[in-house]
C-alpha positions as CSV (number, residue, x, y, z in Angstrom):
1,M,-106.2,5.9,93.4
2,D,-104.9,9.5,93.7
3,K,-106.5,11.5,90.6
4,T,-104.0,14.3,91.4
5,K,-102.1,15.8,88.4
6,K,-98.0,15.4,89.2
7,K,-95.5,17.4,87.6
8,V,-92.7,15.5,86.5
9,Y,-89.3,17.5,85.8
10,S,-87.1,16.4,83.2
11,P,-83.3,16.9,83.1
12,A,-83.8,19.1,80.2
13,D,-85.8,21.8,82.3
14,L,-83.2,21.9,84.5
15,A,-80.3,22.3,82.1
16,D,-82.7,25.1,80.8
17,A,-82.6,27.0,84.2
18,A,-79.0,26.0,85.2
19,S,-75.9,24.8,83.3
20,D,-76.4,21.6,83.1
21,K,-78.9,19.2,84.5
22,Y,-76.4,18.1,87.3
23,L,-76.1,21.2,88.7
24,G,-80.0,22.1,88.8
25,V,-80.3,18.7,90.5
26,L,-77.5,20.1,93.3
27,V,-79.4,23.1,93.8
28,A,-82.6,22.6,94.1
29,A,-81.8,19.6,96.7
30,K,-80.2,22.5,98.2
31,Y,-83.0,24.7,98.0
32,A,-85.3,21.9,99.2
33,R,-83.1,21.4,102.4
34,E,-83.1,25.2,103.1
35,L,-86.9,24.8,102.7
36,N,-87.4,21.8,105.1
37,A,-85.4,24.0,107.6
38,L,-88.1,26.5,108.0
39,P,-91.3,26.0,110.3
40,L,-94.0,24.9,108.3
41,E,-95.9,27.9,109.1
42,R,-93.2,30.1,107.4
43,S,-92.8,27.7,104.3
44,P,-93.9,29.6,101.1
45,Y,-95.3,26.3,99.7
46,G,-97.1,25.2,103.0
47,A,-97.6,21.5,103.2
48,E,-96.8,20.8,99.6
49,K,-94.0,18.2,99.0
50,L,-90.3,20.1,99.1
51,T,-88.5,18.7,96.6
52,T,-90.9,19.1,93.7
53,M,-91.5,22.7,94.6
54,A,-87.8,23.4,94.9
55,L,-87.8,21.6,91.2
56,A,-90.4,23.8,90.1
57,A,-88.6,27.4,91.3
58,L,-85.9,26.4,89.6
59,A,-87.3,24.8,86.4
60,S,-89.7,28.1,86.4
61,G,-86.8,30.8,87.1
62,E,-88.5,31.8,90.1
63,L,-85.0,30.5,92.0
64,D,-81.5,32.6,91.7
65,Y,-78.5,31.0,92.6
66,R,-74.8,31.7,92.7
67,L,-71.6,29.1,92.9
68,V,-69.5,29.7,95.6
69,Q,-65.9,28.0,95.5
70,R,-64.7,26.6,98.4
71,P,-61.1,26.9,99.9
72,T,-59.0,24.0,99.4
73,G,-57.2,24.3,102.4
74,A,-53.8,24.2,100.0
75,D,-53.0,28.0,101.5
């Protein structure tokens, strides 16, 4: 059995870092996709699980984000 300690992020951890827990999950998922697009040797996290690393970056305040309004096409 694997005895490594795994970090679990609660919705409260994400709500503290973002305006709410749902936005926190979306921001972390987008960041994980960006990390996944990098070659493994350029990734700041190496071979660690990217979703966990993205959640950790958001929960710790290392990740800055901004919301961009999408055009509605009703112009």
